[in-house]
Each structure stands twice: as structure tokens, then as C-alpha cells.
N, C-alpha and C positions, 0 to 999 in steps of 0.2 A: 712718828706716831709711837706713843709708849707702847709698850706689851700689852698692858692688861687692856688698855682702850681696843686692840686688836682682837684680843682674847671676848672681848663682852659683843664687839660688833658681828664676831664671828658666831656666838650663842645667839644674839638675836637674828641671824639670817636663819640658821637652822631651825629655830623655833618657829618662824614665820614659814618655812618649807613644810616642816610637820603639821603645821595648821591647814595650809592650803591643800596638803596631800588627804588629810582627813574628810575636810569639806567637800572636795572634788571627785576623789577617787570614789567609784561606787561601791567596791568591797572592801572599803578600808575600815568601817565599823567593825564586820566579822574577823578581819584579820588581828585587829586589837583586842577583840574579845578571844581570841585564838592564844593570844599572848597574856590574858590576864589583865589586859587594860580595857578601860572605858565599858567593862560589862555591864555596869549599873545603866550607863546610858541606852546600853542595846536592851536590856530586859526593861526598861521603863516605858519601851513601846506599847500602845494600847493592846490590850490582847484580842480585841474586835478586829485589827487589821492583822492578824497572824493568819488565818486560813487563807485570806487575801492574796498575800506574799506566797504562800506556800504554792496554792492553786496556779497561780501566773495567768495571764490574759492568753485568750486563744489566738493563734497564729493568723493574721489578716494575710488573705491570698487573694489573686486574680484568677478566674476559671474561663474556660471555654469548653462548649459544647463538644461531644464527639458526633461527626455526621458520617453519612455514607458516599462512598466515591466508588466509581467504575473505571477499571483500566482496562486495557488489550480489547476496547469495544469497537477500534477503528483501524484501519489500515490505510494509510497515504502512500502511493507510488508512482513514479514517472514512465509513462508507457510511450509507445511510438505507434502511430496509426497506420494502417494499409489499407488497401481497397478490398470489398468484400470479395471481390474476383478481380485478377490482373492477368492480362496476356501480352506478349511480346513476341508480335509476328514476325515470322521468318519465312521466305519462300520456299517449296519443296525442291525447286531445281534452280540452277543458275541462268541468268539471262540478262538482258537489256531492258531497264523500265521503259514502258513507252508511255503511261499514262498515269496519273495519279488521279482517284476519282473522289477523294474526299478532302475536307479542310479541317485543318488542325482545330480541337476543342468543340467540334461538333458531336453531337449523339448518333451513333450508329446502333442498326439492328443487326440481329444474328443473319449472316449471309450476306451483308452489304460487300459491295467489291470496294476494296481500299486502293489496289492498284493493279496495272496490268502489265505482264511479261510479253516480249516478242514472242509469236506463236505461229509463225510461218510453216516452220518444219513439223509442228504438231498437228496443224490444218492438213497438210499434204498426206500424213501419215492417217488421220481419220479419213480423208476420200478413199486412200487406197484400201483400206479395212473393210469401207463399204462395198466397194467395187468386190473384192476378194468373198465378201459375204454372201453378196447377189449371185455371184458365179457359182459357189457352192451350191446353193439353195437351188438353182437351175438344173446344177448335175444331179441334186440328189431327186428331183422330180423325174428327171429322165430315167434314172435307175429304178425308180420305184415304178415307172410304165412298163418297162422290160421287164420287170419281175412278174408282172400280172400275165405276162405271156411267157413265162419262164424263159426269157433269154438272157436274164440277169439271175446271179445267185443272191442268196441272202447275205451272203458274205459281202458282195459288192455293196449291197443296200446298208449294211452295218458301217462300211467303210466310208461311205457318201455320207451318212448321218455323223461320223465322226468329224470328216472335213467340215460339217458345217459348224458343228460346237465349236472348234478350233477358231472358224471364222469370226463367230459371235465374240469368243473371248478376246479375240484381237481387237474386235471393234470397240469392246468394253476400255480395253487398254489404251487403245487411241484416244477414245473420249476423255478419259481420265486424265492422261498427259495434258491435254487441250485444256481442261478445266482447271488443272494445277497452274496454269500461266495465268491465271487470275486468282489474286492474294485476297481472301475473303474474310470477313470479321467472325470469328468462332463464337463470341458471347455480344450480348448488348451491353453497351457502356459509352464512357465518352473516349474519344481518340486523342492522344497527345501531341506533340509537336512532331512532325515528321523529319526523321534526321536523312532523308534521300530526297531525290529529285528525280524527275523524267530524264532519261537519257543515262542515267547511273548504272553500272554493272552492277549488279549483286550477287552475292553466292548463298546458300544455304546457313551460312552464319551471320549474314546482315539482317539486323533489324529495321524491318519497314515501317514498322509503327508498335505502339503500345496504346491497349485499352484497358481502361480501368472501370468496373462496376462499381461505383460508390455510392449506392442507394443505402448501404451501410458500411461503416467503418470498424474495422476490429483494429483492436488495441493489444498489443503485445505488451505484457507486464511481468516482474519478477517478485515474490512474495518471500519474506523469512520462512524457514523451514517451520518455525513454531506455529505458522498459521496452515502448514500444508493440510489438516484433516480438516480444518473450517472451511476450505474452498471446496465449491460443489457447483457444477453446470446448471445453471437457471438463477442463480443467486444474483439479488439486485445490486446496484452499483450506480456511481456518478462519475461522470468524467468531465473535466473543464480543459479547453485549450491554454496551454500555457501563454500562448499570444494573446488569448481573450478570455482571462480568469473571470468576468462576470458571466459566461456563458456556461450554463450548466447543462449536460444532457444525461438522461437516464438511460441505462444500459445494463445488460446481463453478462453474466459469465458464459461464454461458449464453448470453453475449452479448457481442461487442467491437464497438465503433462503428468506421465506417470513414473515421472523420478525427481528427485530432488538433485540439484546439480552439486556433483562432489568437491568442487573447489570453489563456489561461491556459498554455496549452502542455500541456495534460494530454489524456487520453484516456478516455472513459468506457467504462466496463465494468461488465457485469450478472452476479452471481453469484445462485446457487439455494441455500437449505439446506433440510434437510426440517423440517418442524414436527408430528411425529409426537404430542408430547405437548400442542399446542395452546398453547404457553408464549410462544410469540411472537406480536408484533401489527405490522400496518402502521404505519409511522411511527416506527418504533424506531431508533435509531442504534448502529451495528453498528462494532466494529474487527476490520478484515479483513485476514489475513496470509497473503501467498503466497511460497511458495518457488520460488526458481531454481536452477541449477546454480552459478552465481557466476562471479566470479573470484580466482585464485589468487596471492598474491604471497609473497615472503619477508618476515616479521617481525622487527624488531629493538627492542633498547631504546633508548627515546629518548635516553639518554646517549651511544649510541654515534654519534649523527649528528654530523658535524663540518662547517665550512664553510670553504671556501678562494676563491680568486679565480675559480675555474672552477665553483663550485657545490657542493652537497653531496657528504660521502665519508663512508667508514668504513675503519675499520682492521680488517682480516680478518687471522687468523691463520693461517698454513700453514709446516708442517714448521718451528714455533718462530719464524718470522720474521713481522714485521708486513708487510701489503702495503696501498698506499692503493686504494681502489677507489672509484671515482665512481658515485653513486646517483642515481636521480630518486624523491622523495616523491611516493606515490600518496596516502596518508591518514595523517593522525595521530590517533591516539586518544589516551587516557589513559596507557595503560599499553605503548603500543606504537606503531610506525610502520611502516607497509607501505611499501617502498621496489620499485624496478624497477631491475636491473642485471645486465650479463651475468656479471660475476664474482662473485655472490654467489648462493647456493642454500640453502635449508633443510639445516641439519647442520653449516654453517660456524660459525666461532667469531668473535666481533667484539670488540674492546676497549671497555669503556664507561667506565673508570677508569683514571688516569693516562695519559690520550692526549696530555697537554702534552708528556711526554717521548719520545714514540714517533715514529720515523722510518722512512720507507721503506726496507725490505730489512733494516733492524736486528734482532737477535734480541731477544726479549722474555722475561720470565720471569713466568708466571702466578703469582701471589700467591694468588689464590683465583677461582674459576670458578662465578659463579652458575647454580644449578640451571634447567632446562630448565620453564619455567611455561607451564600452558596459557595461549594468548592468548585473551582474551574474545572473544566474537562480535562483529563490526564491528555497528554500531547499523544497525537496518532502515531503508531508505529509508522517509521518510513521504509518502503521497499525501493529496489533500485529500477531503472528502465531497462529497457531491451537493446 
């Protein structure tokens, strides 16, 4: 191809590119006007359109309401249940079991005989003490009779009375030793499985039986130290067995420890729940839920949170204008963010979409407002079990 043809083709391509740039690039007329080219076409625009171009359209945004949310109003902890009163029976003395008087799983009253130890020696000692007491009392009567005739002295009477007193103490001691050969229930409750049988030799360290008074179940659980000042005896709570979560039992706080554990930074708390149907057992695990007044904060949509050089902020709409409001994030949840700020309160409106075009003090056009949805309750703070 000849050189002049190539030059002509290149010129046509350049002119076409320039025309396309002028037509499709939004700022091309202003740039040409700055170069002194095409000023007439720019100035030829109707004057009626000038104010509308300078003022510009309002920024279209999507907003959401600020609602109120409560946190730190619930505490969930795992605790371990135990009987209201529990006793492990051990004999006072060693010996061989001769008879077991109860059956495992039965309710026993206070004083019920659980088992008997061999007691022949104690019975002999008791009979000997009775004979000694009778002899001492007879001697005392004879001395007193002699004293009336001045045959015996007052010292002899006093010695005889002392002998009687010692004989009575010996009788009480023998009776006590015999009584302790019978192992009795010190409390009312349900007797557990007996680990011994008749004929076994037992000592003072042998557990004969366990008795649980489970009319009420005590639950030991631990709470974080920030709730230490909130826990008080008499506070209401609810407890559910882990194995049967659909069952809920109302209870109260029965005891609060006097110090926070310095290793776990938790406080031991004890609760009581009634066991009227006798469905609960010692050793069961429970989920305990305690409610508090809690702390109230404004809650916004997570999309409303923006970040600047000075931290987090939101755009609050007031009188149709956007106001930049710094906030401090208190808690992040899946569907909401709890904030603390002086310039925001429940009932305000914040920008959630279109924030990139919002300027402080500029008017905004609300294209769509999200409905006010109920903020889900903040997750309960979890404590540890015992």
C-alpha cells in the first residue's frame, strides 16, 4: 500500500477515536473547553439546565432503624446435682455383720436399723454392769441404815454413793456399746445399694450403706467473676437436666461462695430445686439459667458500621441530611451490632447501603427503608460446671 494511503487511513482512525471519546466520555466537553476547543457547544447549553447540573441529584440510600437491645441479662452454666443431705454409714466399732435389716432403694426413717453386728460380748458387759449397780445400791442402803444409828460414818456413806454413781456410769457405757452394734439411719432418705452382706467382717472404715435425702436437689455451678456482684441468695433461676432438656425446674440460689477462685476467675454458687416427683438424682448434670436486668444499648445493622481514621462511625439521618456519628462497638452479633455513642439512640435511622456516596451534612434520598425487625436476644454468657 502506498504511503499516502497509509497516512490517510491512520488519520481517519484518529478522527474516529477522537469523535468516540468526545461522545462517550462524560467529562470530554469540559476538557475541550479547558483547551479552548468546543467552548461554543458547551456555552450553547440552555441556561435553564445550569442550576440543575450544579446542584446535582440527592444521594439515594437504603436505611435501617436503630433499635434497643439488652446484653448481659442471662447466664447459662453447667452444674452438678447432689442430694439435699447425704450420709455414708460406717460402724462405730469393728465386728462381723450378723443381719441386714433393709433393702436397697427403700425409704428409711431416722433411727431405722440398717444392719446388726455380733454383740455377745457387749450383752455380757451390760449384764455385768447391771449386777454391779444393783450390788452398789444395796451397799449404799445398808450404810445409810447404819448411819442412822451412828454405826457408820458420813465418809462411808459418801464412799458408797460414789460407788453407786460409778456403777451407773458403767451401765450407761455398756448400754452404749451394745446400742452401737446396731447401725441405724441418722437421717431420713433413700438407701442406696448395699456394698456388704451378712457375714462380712467390717471395720470403722467400711461403708455399710449410703442414704440420700433427695427431697431437694442442690446444684453446684460456677459463674464468671463479672457476675459475682449480681449473685445473691434467694435469686430465682431455672435448671434443666442435660439428659432431659425439655424438663425445666424452678429453683433459687441457696448459697454463694465468699471468694472468687484465683485460677479460674469464677465464683462457686449453689442452687436448690424441688424434687417432688423424685425424678432427679444426685450426680446428674444440669444446665442452669439465671436472668439479670442486663445492660441496654442501641443496636444497628452490621452494614451501617463504617471505619475512618478515628475509628468506627455510622451515618445518622436527621432532617433529611446525613450526620457522621462516631460509635464504640460493644458487641457484634450475627444480625446486629451493639454500639455506644452520645449521638445515637433507639428510634434513629442509619444508612446501610449507598454509604460510599454519603457526605457529612449532605441531603440524602431514602430509596428504601428496611423494616424494624426484632433483634434476637444476645447469647447467654456461659459459666463452667463444678
